[in-house]
C-alpha atoms as a printed R data frame, in Angstrom:
    type eleno elety resid chain resno       x       y       z
1   ATOM     1    CA   UNK     A     1  12.987 -26.676  23.601
2   ATOM     2    CA   UNK     A     2  10.661 -25.188  21.158
3   ATOM     3    CA   UNK     A     3   7.926 -24.868  23.841
4   ATOM     4    CA   UNK     A     4  10.143 -22.558  25.898
5   ATOM     5    CA   UNK     A     5  11.738 -20.673  22.905
6   ATOM     6    CA   UNK     A     6   8.630 -18.697  21.782
7   ATOM     7    CA   UNK     A     7   7.615 -17.476  25.299
8   ATOM     8    CA   UNK     A     8  11.208 -16.268  25.904
9   ATOM     9    CA   UNK     A     9  11.206 -14.450  22.613
10  ATOM    10    CA   UNK     A    10   7.941 -12.978  23.516
11  ATOM    11    CA   UNK     A    11   9.205 -11.839  26.972
12  ATOM    12    CA   UNK     A    12  12.266 -10.309  25.324
13  ATOM    13    CA   UNK     A    13  10.210  -8.365  22.771
14  ATOM    14    CA   UNK     A    14   7.980  -6.897  25.662
15  ATOM    15    CA   UNK     A    15  10.937  -5.420  27.374
16  ATOM    16    CA   UNK     A    16  10.926  -2.910  24.394
17  ATOM    17    CA   UNK     A    17   7.345  -1.940  24.833
18  ATOM    18    CA   UNK     A    18   8.239   1.263  26.719
19  ATOM    19    CA   UNK     A    19   9.478   4.534  25.080
20  ATOM    20    CA   UNK     A    20  13.224   4.814  25.418
21  ATOM    21    CA   UNK     A    21  14.557   8.248  26.863
22  ATOM    22    CA   UNK     A    22  16.173  10.880  24.898
23  ATOM    23    CA   UNK     A    23  14.858   9.794  21.567
24  ATOM    24    CA   UNK     A    24  15.250  12.214  18.572
25  ATOM    25    CA   UNK     A    25  11.896  12.477  16.839
26  ATOM    26    CA   UNK     A    26  12.086  11.652  13.051
27  ATOM    27    CA   UNK     A    27  15.786  10.716  13.238
28  ATOM    28    CA   UNK     A    28  16.764   8.400  10.538
29  ATOM    29    CA   UNK     A    29  13.240   8.612   9.063
30  ATOM    30    CA   UNK     A    30  14.423   7.411   5.538
31  ATOM    31    CA   UNK     A    31  15.061   3.945   7.113
32  ATOM    32    CA   UNK     A    32  11.393   3.460   7.469
33  ATOM    33    CA   UNK     A    33  10.586   3.885   3.806
34  ATOM    34    CA   UNK     A    34   9.591   0.362   2.543
35  ATOM    35    CA   UNK     A    35  11.410  -1.332  -0.277
36  ATOM    36    CA   UNK     A    36  10.492  -3.650  -3.087
37  ATOM    37    CA   UNK     A    37   7.513  -3.376  -5.445
38  ATOM    38    CA   UNK     A    38   6.284  -6.820  -4.639
39  ATOM    39    CA   UNK     A    39   6.159  -6.043  -0.824
40  ATOM    40    CA   UNK     A    40   4.655  -2.606  -1.309
41  ATOM    41    CA   UNK     A    41   1.937  -4.000  -3.628
42  ATOM    42    CA   UNK     A    42   0.917  -6.185  -0.650
43  ATOM    43    CA   UNK     A    43   0.554  -3.097   1.455
44  ATOM    44    CA   UNK     A    44   3.906  -3.699   3.177
45  ATOM    45    CA   UNK     A    45   2.534  -6.928   5.053
46  ATOM    46    CA   UNK     A    46   5.794  -8.681   4.233
47  ATOM    47    CA   UNK     A    47   7.705  -9.486   7.451
48  ATOM    48    CA   UNK     A    48   6.227 -13.154   7.451
49  ATOM    49    CA   UNK     A    49   6.290 -13.440   3.654
50  ATOM    50    CA   UNK     A    50   9.972 -12.311   2.983
51  ATOM    51    CA   UNK     A    51  10.977 -14.789   0.543
52  ATOM    52    CA   UNK     A    52  12.924 -12.701  -1.970
53  ATOM    53    CA   UNK     A    53  15.916 -10.584  -1.995
54  ATOM    54    CA   UNK     A    54  14.218  -7.789   0.005
55  ATOM    55    CA   UNK     A    55  14.182 -10.059   3.025
56  ATOM    56    CA   UNK     A    56  17.464  -8.413   4.254
57  ATOM    57    CA   UNK     A    57  15.406  -5.275   4.899
58  ATOM    58    CA   UNK     A    58  11.871  -6.694   5.894
59  ATOM    59    CA   UNK     A    59  13.064  -9.626   8.026
60  ATOM    60    CA   UNK     A    60  16.477 -11.114   7.660
61  ATOM    61    CA   UNK     A    61  15.416 -14.436   9.067
62  ATOM    62    CA   UNK     A    62  13.561 -15.043   5.753
63  ATOM    63    CA   UNK     A    63  16.842 -15.181   3.759
64  ATOM    64    CA   UNK     A    64  17.477 -18.746   4.652
65  ATOM    65    CA   UNK     A    65  14.305 -19.989   2.859
66  ATOM    66    CA   UNK     A    66  15.526 -18.780  -0.579
67  ATOM    67    CA   UNK     A    67  16.932 -21.817  -2.397
68  ATOM    68    CA   UNK     A    68  19.056 -19.784  -4.698
69  ATOM    69    CA   UNK     A    69  21.038 -16.548  -5.045
70  ATOM    70    CA   UNK     A    70  19.024 -13.622  -5.878
71  ATOM    71    CA   UNK     A    71  19.734  -9.818  -6.565
72  ATOM    72    CA   UNK     A    72  17.191  -7.126  -6.800
73  ATOM    73    CA   UNK     A    73  17.282  -3.544  -7.875
74  ATOM    74    CA   UNK     A    74  14.480  -0.999  -7.311
75  ATOM    75    CA   UNK     A    75  13.614   2.485  -8.347
76  ATOM    76    CA   UNK     A    76  10.889   4.450  -6.984
77  ATOM    77    CA   UNK     A    77   9.719   8.245  -7.312
78  ATOM    78    CA   UNK     A    78   7.850   9.806  -4.570
79  ATOM    79    CA   UNK     A    79   5.799  12.995  -4.061
80  ATOM    80    CA   UNK     A    80   5.488  13.821  -7.823
81  ATOM    81    CA   UNK     A    81   8.971  12.594  -8.669
82  ATOM    82    CA   UNK     A    82  10.438  14.958  -6.174
83  ATOM    83    CA   UNK     A    83  12.187  12.292  -4.189
84  ATOM    84    CA   UNK     A    84  14.139   9.240  -5.682
85  ATOM    85    CA   UNK     A    85  14.324   5.917  -3.695
86  ATOM    86    CA   UNK     A    86  16.893   3.454  -5.119
87  ATOM    87    CA   UNK     A    87  17.721  -0.018  -3.724
88  ATOM    88    CA   UNK     A    88  20.158  -2.631  -4.550
89  ATOM    89    CA   UNK     A    89  20.003  -5.867  -2.445
90  ATOM    90    CA   UNK     A    90  21.106  -9.578  -2.649
91  ATOM    91    CA   UNK     A    91  20.800 -12.769  -0.806
92  ATOM    92    CA   UNK     A    92  23.375 -15.554  -1.004
93  ATOM    93    CA   UNK     A    93  22.676 -18.986   0.590
94  ATOM    94    CA   UNK     A    94  25.657 -20.465   2.496
95  ATOM    95    CA   UNK     A    95  24.392 -24.007   2.378
96  ATOM    96    CA   UNK     A    96  24.485 -26.195   5.627
97  ATOM    97    CA   UNK     A    97  22.763 -29.310   6.817
98  ATOM    98    CA   UNK     A    98  18.994 -29.643   6.392
99  ATOM    99    CA   UNK     A    99  17.227 -27.604   9.101
100 ATOM   100    CA   UNK     A   100  20.462 -25.729   9.787
101 ATOM   101    CA   UNK     A   101  21.133 -23.746   6.637
102 ATOM   102    CA   UNK     A   102  22.431 -20.261   6.632
103 ATOM   103    CA   UNK     A   103  22.482 -17.165   4.254
104 ATOM   104    CA   UNK     A   104  24.264 -13.870   3.797
105 ATOM   105    CA   UNK     A   105  22.626 -10.699   2.612
106 ATOM   106    CA   UNK     A   106  23.830  -7.257   1.447
107 ATOM   107    CA   UNK     A   107  21.757  -4.188   0.749
108 ATOM   108    CA   UNK     A   108  22.380  -0.513  -0.348
109 ATOM   109    CA   UNK     A   109  19.603   2.128  -0.133
110 ATOM   110    CA   UNK     A   110  19.670   5.607  -1.443
111 ATOM   111    CA   UNK     A   111  17.025   8.368  -0.889
112 ATOM   112    CA   UNK     A   112  17.801  11.686  -2.464
113 ATOM   113    CA   UNK     A   113  16.252  14.941  -3.417
114 ATOM   114    CA   UNK     A   114  18.243  16.238  -6.361
115 ATOM   115    CA   UNK     A   115  18.621  19.691  -8.046
116 ATOM   116    CA   UNK     A   116  17.704  21.706  -5.025
117 ATOM   117    CA   UNK     A   117  18.143  25.537  -5.596
118 ATOM   118    CA   UNK     A   118  20.182  26.676  -2.652
119 ATOM   119    CA   UNK     A   119  19.719  30.438  -1.789
120 ATOM   120    CA   UNK     A   120  22.097  32.599   0.356
121 ATOM   121    CA   UNK     A   121  21.510  32.621   4.123
122 ATOM   122    CA   UNK     A   122  19.146  35.327   5.122
123 ATOM   123    CA   UNK     A   123  21.843  36.800   7.622
124 ATOM   124    CA   UNK     A   124  24.203  37.291   4.729
125 ATOM   125    CA   UNK     A   125  21.752  39.234   2.532
126 ATOM   126    CA   UNK     A   126  22.851  42.905   2.068
127 ATOM   127    CA   UNK     A   127  20.357  45.744   2.138
128 ATOM   128    CA   UNK     A   128  20.116  47.646  -1.242
129 ATOM   129    CA   UNK     A   129  22.224  44.984  -2.798
130 ATOM   130    CA   UNK     A   130  20.544  41.575  -2.234
131 ATOM   131    CA   UNK     A   131  17.060  42.928  -1.160
132 ATOM   132    CA   UNK     A   132  15.067  46.174  -0.843
133 ATOM   133    CA   UNK     A   133  14.878  47.099   2.886
134 ATOM   134    CA   UNK     A   134  11.403  48.742   2.518
135 ATOM   135    CA   UNK     A   135   9.572  46.556   5.084
136 ATOM   136    CA   UNK     A   136   7.044  43.712   4.368
137 ATOM   137    CA   UNK     A   137   4.867  46.021   2.239
138 ATOM   138    CA   UNK     A   138   7.703  46.829  -0.068
139 ATOM   139    CA   UNK     A   139   6.611  50.481  -0.076
140 ATOM   140    CA   UNK     A   140   9.529  53.002   0.757
141 ATOM   141    CA   UNK     A   141   6.936  55.736   1.517
142 ATOM   142    CA   UNK     A   142   5.023  54.049   4.395
143 ATOM   143    CA   UNK     A   143   6.747  53.053   7.516
144 ATOM   144    CA   UNK     A   144   6.371  49.328   8.092
145 ATOM   145    CA   UNK     A   145   7.673  46.506  10.040
146 ATOM   146    CA   UNK     A   146  11.430  45.708   9.055
147 ATOM   147    CA   UNK     A   147  11.827  48.792   7.009
148 ATOM   148    CA   UNK     A   148  15.415  50.148   7.313
149 ATOM   149    CA   UNK     A   149  16.426  47.715   9.927
150 ATOM   150    CA   UNK     A   150  19.229  46.221   7.641
151 ATOM   151    CA   UNK     A   151  17.897  42.768   8.113
152 ATOM   152    CA   UNK     A   152  15.870  40.752   5.498
153 ATOM   153    CA   UNK     A   153  12.432  40.043   6.591
154 ATOM   154    CA   UNK     A   154  10.127  37.447   4.915
155 ATOM   155    CA   UNK     A   155   8.262  39.355   2.247
156 ATOM   156    CA   UNK     A   156  10.837  42.040   1.379
157 ATOM   157    CA   UNK     A   157  11.756  41.965  -2.249
158 ATOM   158    CA   UNK     A   158  14.821  39.958  -3.125
159 ATOM   159    CA   UNK     A   159  17.328  41.341  -5.795
160 ATOM   160    CA   UNK     A   160  19.322  38.110  -6.176
161 ATOM   161    CA   UNK     A   161  19.352  36.398  -9.597
162 ATOM   162    CA   UNK     A   162  19.768  32.820 -10.831
163 ATOM   163    CA   UNK     A   163  23.572  33.474 -10.831
164 ATOM   164    CA   UNK     A   164  23.459  33.720  -7.027
165 ATOM   165    CA   UNK     A   165  21.823  30.276  -6.756
166 ATOM   166    CA   UNK     A   166  23.480  26.826  -7.152
167 ATOM   167    CA   UNK     A   167  22.036  23.401  -7.256
168 ATOM   168    CA   UNK     A   168  22.674  20.704  -4.841
169 ATOM   169    CA   UNK     A   169  21.334  17.240  -3.528
170 ATOM   170    CA   UNK     A   170  20.225  16.045  -0.186
171 ATOM   171    CA   UNK     A   171  21.062  12.340   0.138
172 ATOM   172    CA   UNK     A   172  20.586   9.527   2.631
173 ATOM   173    CA   UNK     A   173  22.543   6.363   2.251
174 ATOM   174    CA   UNK     A   174  22.285   3.000   4.099
175 ATOM   175    CA   UNK     A   175  24.439  -0.008   3.849
176 ATOM   176    CA   UNK     A   176  23.376  -3.311   5.445
177 ATOM   177    CA   UNK     A   177  25.034  -6.721   6.016
178 ATOM   178    CA   UNK     A   178  22.783  -9.383   7.012
179 ATOM   179    CA   UNK     A   179  23.163 -13.073   8.365
180 ATOM   180    CA   UNK     A   180  20.403 -15.724   8.922
181 ATOM   181    CA   UNK     A   181  20.383 -19.272  10.012
182 ATOM   182    CA   UNK     A   182  17.720 -21.911  10.602
183 ATOM   183    CA   UNK     A   183  17.203 -23.772  13.971
184 ATOM   184    CA   UNK     A   184  15.192 -26.746  13.077
185 ATOM   185    CA   UNK     A   185  12.722 -26.911  10.023
186 ATOM   186    CA   UNK     A   186  10.129 -24.519  11.629
187 ATOM   187    CA   UNK     A   187  12.435 -21.691  12.998
188 ATOM   188    CA   UNK     A   188  14.855 -19.121  11.704
189 ATOM   189    CA   UNK     A   189  16.501 -16.098  12.969
190 ATOM   190    CA   UNK     A   190  18.608 -13.313  11.389
191 ATOM   191    CA   UNK     A   191  20.172 -10.023  11.963
192 ATOM   192    CA   UNK     A   192  21.295  -6.896   9.942
193 ATOM   193    CA   UNK     A   193  24.154  -4.668  10.865
194 ATOM   194    CA   UNK     A   194  23.448  -1.312   9.041
195 ATOM   195    CA   UNK     A   195  25.480   1.829   8.500
196 ATOM   196    CA   UNK     A   196  23.807   5.082   7.663
197 ATOM   197    CA   UNK     A   197  25.178   8.297   6.131
198 ATOM   198    CA   UNK     A   198  23.361  11.446   5.311
199 ATOM   199    CA   UNK     A   199  24.443  14.610   3.449
200 ATOM   200    CA   UNK     A   200  22.623  18.035   3.571
201 ATOM   201    CA   UNK     A   201  23.701  20.950   1.327
202 ATOM   202    CA   UNK     A   202  25.165  24.058   2.927
203 ATOM   203    CA   UNK     A   203  24.611  27.666   1.581
204 ATOM   204    CA   UNK     A   204  28.362  27.487   0.488
205 ATOM   205    CA   UNK     A   205  28.808  25.812  -2.922
206 ATOM   206    CA   UNK     A   206  30.396  22.346  -2.590
207 ATOM   207    CA   UNK     A   207  29.847  22.308   1.266
208 ATOM   208    CA   UNK     A   208  27.589  19.749   3.064
209 ATOM   209    CA   UNK     A   209  26.664  18.858   6.573
210 ATOM   210    CA   UNK     A   210  27.128  15.210   6.855
211 ATOM   211    CA   UNK     A   211  26.294  12.324   9.324
212 ATOM   212    CA   UNK     A   212  27.349   8.872  10.231
213 ATOM   213    CA   UNK     A   213  25.513   6.163  12.313
214 ATOM   214    CA   UNK     A   214  25.227   2.398  12.839
215 ATOM   215    CA   UNK     A   215  22.452   0.131  14.144
216 ATOM   216    CA   UNK     A   216  21.266  -3.386  14.381
217 ATOM   217    CA   UNK     A   217  18.050  -5.091  13.221
218 ATOM   218    CA   UNK     A   218  17.019  -8.624  14.329
219 ATOM   219    CA   UNK     A   219  14.212 -10.815  13.123
220 ATOM   220    CA   UNK     A   220  12.648 -14.282  13.557
221 ATOM   221    CA   UNK     A   221  10.286 -16.562  11.726
222 ATOM   222    CA   UNK     A   222   8.336 -19.420  13.035
223 ATOM   223    CA   UNK     A   223   6.306 -21.819  10.783
224 ATOM   224    CA   UNK     A   224   3.977 -24.038  12.858
225 ATOM   225    CA   UNK     A   225   2.710 -25.479   9.631
226 ATOM   226    CA   UNK     A   226   3.625 -25.203   5.881
227 ATOM   227    CA   UNK     A   227   0.765 -22.707   5.400
228 ATOM   228    CA   UNK     A   228   1.228 -20.544   8.416
229 ATOM   229    CA   UNK     A   229   4.174 -18.158   9.301
230 ATOM   230    CA   UNK     A   230   4.537 -15.858  12.201
231 ATOM   231    CA   UNK     A   231   7.300 -13.189  12.447
232 ATOM   232    CA   UNK     A   232   8.606 -10.502  14.531
233 ATOM   233    CA   UNK     A   233  11.368  -7.932  13.701
234 ATOM   234    CA   UNK     A   234  13.034  -5.472  15.992
235 ATOM   235    CA   UNK     A   235  14.519  -2.561  14.066
236 ATOM   236    CA   UNK     A   236  17.389  -0.564  15.719
237 ATOM   237    CA   UNK     A   237  17.606  -3.074  18.542
238 ATOM   238    CA   UNK     A   238  20.538  -1.502  20.394
239 ATOM   239    CA   UNK     A   239  19.480   2.139  19.445
240 ATOM   240    CA   UNK     A   240  20.948   3.713  16.371
241 ATOM   241    CA   UNK     A   241  23.265   6.537  17.084
242 ATOM   242    CA   UNK     A   242  23.788   9.245  14.443
243 ATOM   243    CA   UNK     A   243  26.497  11.857  14.709
244 ATOM   244    CA   UNK     A   244  26.518  14.963  12.471
245 ATOM   245    CA   UNK     A   245  29.628  16.938  11.434
246 ATOM   246    CA   UNK     A   246  28.165  20.088  13.095
247 ATOM   247    CA   UNK     A   247  28.097  18.398  16.492
248 ATOM   248    CA   UNK     A   248  24.502  17.434  16.516
249 ATOM   249    CA   UNK     A   249  23.713  13.830  17.835
250 ATOM   250    CA   UNK     A   250  20.537  11.872  17.132
251 ATOM   251    CA   UNK     A   251  19.156   8.624  18.211
252 ATOM   252    CA   UNK     A   252  16.911   6.214  16.420
253 ATOM   253    CA   UNK     A   253  14.884   4.166  19.045
254 ATOM   254    CA   UNK     A   254  13.769   0.519  18.627
255 ATOM   255    CA   UNK     A   255  10.661  -0.283  16.859
256 ATOM   256    CA   UNK     A   256   8.826  -3.473  16.504
257 ATOM   257    CA   UNK     A   257   6.917  -5.293  13.737
258 ATOM   258    CA   UNK     A   258   4.847  -8.426  14.301
259 ATOM   259    CA   UNK     A   259   3.310 -10.370  11.453
260 ATOM   260    CA   UNK     A   260   1.702 -13.463  10.006
261 ATOM   261    CA   UNK     A   261   1.108 -14.931   6.621
262 ATOM   262    CA   UNK     A   262  -1.258 -17.655   5.486
263 ATOM   263    CA   UNK     A   263  -0.912 -19.402   2.225
264 ATOM   264    CA   UNK     A   264  -3.878 -21.036   0.325
265 ATOM   265    CA   UNK     A   265  -4.023 -23.224  -2.736
266 ATOM   266    CA   UNK     A   266  -7.566 -22.923  -4.063
267 ATOM   267    CA   UNK     A   267  -6.698 -25.007  -7.015
268 ATOM   268    CA   UNK     A   268  -3.850 -26.413  -9.259
269 ATOM   269    CA   UNK     A   269  -1.562 -23.620 -10.435
270 ATOM   270    CA   UNK     A   270  -3.296 -21.097  -8.188
271 ATOM   271    CA   UNK     A   271  -1.690 -19.647  -4.932
272 ATOM   272    CA   UNK     A   272  -2.986 -17.005  -2.614
273 ATOM   273    CA   UNK     A   273  -1.068 -15.465   0.242
274 ATOM   274    CA   UNK     A   274  -2.646 -13.204   2.970
275 ATOM   275    CA   UNK     A   275  -0.137 -11.220   5.027
276 ATOM   276    CA   UNK     A   276  -0.902  -8.895   8.005
277 ATOM   277    CA   UNK     A   277   1.703  -6.912  10.126
278 ATOM   278    CA   UNK     A   278   1.426  -4.568  12.931
279 ATOM   279    CA   UNK     A   279   4.141  -1.883  13.124
280 ATOM   280    CA   UNK     A   280   4.747  -0.717  16.582
281 ATOM   281    CA   UNK     A   281   6.617   2.536  17.532
282 ATOM   282    CA   UNK     A   282   7.185   4.707  20.557
283 ATOM   283    CA   UNK     A   283   6.708   8.180  18.973
284 ATOM   284    CA   UNK     A   284   3.585   8.977  21.045
285 ATOM   285    CA   UNK     A   285   1.716  10.373  17.961
286 ATOM   286    CA   UNK     A   286  -1.618  11.850  18.852
287 ATOM   287    CA   UNK     A   287  -2.831  11.939  15.285
288 ATOM   288    CA   UNK     A   288  -2.741   9.474  12.336
289 ATOM   289    CA   UNK     A   289  -2.048   6.316  14.529
290 ATOM   290    CA   UNK     A   290  -4.500   3.485  14.260
291 ATOM   291    CA   UNK     A   291  -3.688   1.899  17.706
292 ATOM   292    CA   UNK     A   292  -2.795   4.149  20.474
293 ATOM   293    CA   UNK     A   293  -1.602   2.867  23.863
294 ATOM   294    CA   UNK     A   294  -0.027   5.884  25.631
295 ATOM   295    CA   UNK     A   295   3.248   6.500  24.002
296 ATOM   296    CA   UNK     A   296   2.984   3.420  22.112
297 ATOM   297    CA   UNK     A   297   1.412   3.450  18.494
298 ATOM   298    CA   UNK     A   298   0.739   0.843  15.993
299 ATOM   299    CA   UNK     A   299  -0.248   0.863  12.264
300 ATOM   300    CA   UNK     A   300  -1.925  -1.954  10.413
301 ATOM   301    CA   UNK     A   301  -0.508  -3.430   7.124
302 ATOM   302    CA   UNK     A   302  -2.343  -6.160   5.365
303 ATOM   303    CA   UNK     A   303  -2.400  -7.350   1.846
304 ATOM   304    CA   UNK     A   304  -3.039 -10.275  -0.610
305 ATOM   305    CA   UNK     A   305  -0.950 -11.841  -3.338
306 ATOM   306    CA   UNK     A   306  -2.271 -14.130  -6.014
307 ATOM   307    CA   UNK     A   307   0.024 -16.207  -8.263
308 ATOM   308    CA   UNK     A   308  -1.007 -18.052 -11.386
309 ATOM   309    CA   UNK     A   309   1.352 -20.963 -12.507
310 ATOM   310    CA   UNK     A   310   4.191 -19.097 -10.407
311 ATOM   311    CA   UNK     A   311   4.395 -16.770 -13.296
312 ATOM   312    CA   UNK     A   312   1.801 -14.017 -13.010
313 ATOM   313    CA   UNK     A   313   1.036 -12.215  -9.675
314 ATOM   314    CA   UNK     A   314  -1.519  -9.687  -8.713
315 ATOM   315    CA   UNK     A   315  -1.443  -7.826  -5.491
316 ATOM   316    CA   UNK     A   316  -3.397  -5.375  -3.336
317 ATOM   317    CA   UNK     A   317  -3.047  -4.110   0.276
318 ATOM   318    CA   UNK     A   318  -3.511  -1.408   2.784
319 ATOM   319    CA   UNK     A   319  -0.671   0.310   4.602
320 ATOM   320    CA   UNK     A   320  -2.158   2.451   7.266
321 ATOM   321    CA   UNK     A   321  -3.945   5.134   5.417
322 ATOM   322    CA   UNK     A   322  -2.488   4.163   1.964
323 ATOM   323    CA   UNK     A   323  -4.006   1.936  -0.695
324 ATOM   324    CA   UNK     A   324  -1.565  -0.061  -2.722
325 ATOM   325    CA   UNK     A   325  -1.675  -2.264  -5.993
326 ATOM   326    CA   UNK     A   326   0.878  -4.261  -7.810
327 ATOM   327    CA   UNK     A   327   1.633  -6.946 -10.338
328 ATOM   328    CA   UNK     A   328   4.529  -9.103 -11.112
329 ATOM   329    CA   UNK     A   329   5.824 -11.644 -13.664
330 ATOM   330    CA   UNK     A   330   8.529 -14.328 -13.466
331 ATOM   331    CA   UNK     A   331  10.204 -16.042 -16.415
332 ATOM   332    CA   UNK     A   332  12.960 -18.717 -15.705
333 ATOM   333    CA   UNK     A   333  15.398 -16.781 -13.493
334 ATOM   334    CA   UNK     A   334  14.130 -13.191 -14.226
335 ATOM   335    CA   UNK     A   335  11.445 -11.218 -12.335
336 ATOM   336    CA   UNK     A   336   9.921  -7.873 -12.601
337 ATOM   337    CA   UNK     A   337   7.414  -6.144 -10.336
338 ATOM   338    CA   UNK     A   338   5.373  -2.863 -10.268
339 ATOM   339    CA   UNK     A   339   3.439  -1.218  -7.531
340 ATOM   340    CA   UNK     A   340   1.583   2.055  -7.129
341 ATOM   341    CA   UNK     A   341   0.852   3.477  -3.587
342 ATOM   342    CA   UNK     A   342  -2.053   5.812  -3.406
343 ATOM   343    CA   UNK     A   343  -0.682   7.960  -0.533
344 ATOM   344    CA   UNK     A   344  -3.436   8.634   2.397
345 ATOM   345    CA   UNK     A   345  -6.082   7.304   0.102
346 ATOM   346    CA   UNK     A   346  -8.231   6.516   3.373
347 ATOM   347    CA   UNK     A   347  -7.462   9.787   4.951
348 ATOM   348    CA   UNK     A   348  -8.819  12.169   2.130
349 ATOM   349    CA   UNK     A   349 -10.314  15.249   3.757
350 ATOM   350    CA   UNK     A   350  -8.669  14.548   7.088
351 ATOM   351    CA   UNK     A   351  -8.674  18.011   8.749
352 ATOM   352    CA   UNK     A   352  -5.523  17.128  10.660
353 ATOM   353    CA   UNK     A   353  -3.721  16.784   7.292
354 ATOM   354    CA   UNK     A   354  -5.376  19.308   4.889
355 ATOM   355    CA   UNK     A   355  -2.570  19.146   2.253
356 ATOM   356    CA   UNK     A   356  -2.259  15.444   1.939
357 ATOM   357    CA   UNK     A   357  -3.826  15.555  -1.417
358 ATOM   358    CA   UNK     A   358  -0.549  16.943  -2.814
359 ATOM   359    CA   UNK     A   359   1.388  13.842  -1.963
360 ATOM   360    CA   UNK     A   360   0.344  12.224  -5.277
361 ATOM   361    CA   UNK     A   361   0.899   8.514  -6.174
362 ATOM   362    CA   UNK     A   362   4.127   6.784  -5.654
363 ATOM   363    CA   UNK     A   363   5.307   4.363  -8.462
364 ATOM   364    CA   UNK     A   364   7.833   1.574  -7.949
365 ATOM   365    CA   UNK     A   365   9.646  -0.668 -10.244
366 ATOM   366    CA   UNK     A   366  11.781  -3.631  -9.272
367 ATOM   367    CA   UNK     A   367  13.751  -6.272 -11.168
368 ATOM   368    CA   UNK     A   368  15.337  -9.379  -9.936
369 ATOM   369    CA   UNK     A   369  17.710 -12.072 -11.185
370 ATOM   370    CA   UNK     A   370  18.370 -15.468  -9.508
371 ATOM   371    CA   UNK     A   371  20.829 -18.244 -10.199
């Protein structure tokens, strides 16, 4: 049975290695932001490691290998504290016979940009009241483009004050419900049903454009030995459909992540794990993809994690063009992790992305409790 199972899974994965039609570029992009300071400290090479509460997001199959209940919270600030990324996730073993155990997971993700100053719509600006209709040179004595046309043009001086502005937030939310089960000692599978909701502020105070969607992720883990783990995760397996309140419809197409992890024990009280992931997508990027196969792209994620006495951890990794570092501590049932992501460290000076130095370093903090 095991000899035929893996080829069948590989054949099924290959069916998705073609770009689906009518895909909406960048739809549901917040779903691709990695979670968990531990995983990010390893460069995001975590689909084959996934042995903590973040497994529900990275690879739900990994939940069955947690011997206890665990809950994790995370807070991250990106792009100079412009964007907040908060996570609450938990894994709860359901028990079962040896080699046939099951687990349940729940997760809540919030990505938000808060305190956005909202200005009136350009079409609602009134000449002489909200702006000076003098043209883009703002000189009434010289005829210029846009002068006297009654329409605000970029460059014409605005007369609005802070009283004409209001503050609002743009928010993306995702809720996931996960289930995983072992099939023998060496194999596990899992899935996550996820619901997504987004809210964008309108120019009318208190009004928002909102969306709702649902999708499915599935994952598997195969451990040929105690030291080696292989993984595959298909995100948005059935295509995630998102509908907006203004009638717009978007689709998030399937993407595939394949990975491996190798664990070494160089000495008593020392453990070292090397993880490697390949993240495949079908966006057809012509820039900034490490592997290009027509419309198929792939990015490499690889990282190391070192543990001393299962108490202190040091981590480092590479996620595409990013360089990541992290550390963690465990004491009894409590854990804390920190990670720093140096965005586009290996692409500094790339002429295709001249402003990437403005992304700044992303800092992440995670805390967990198990019982």
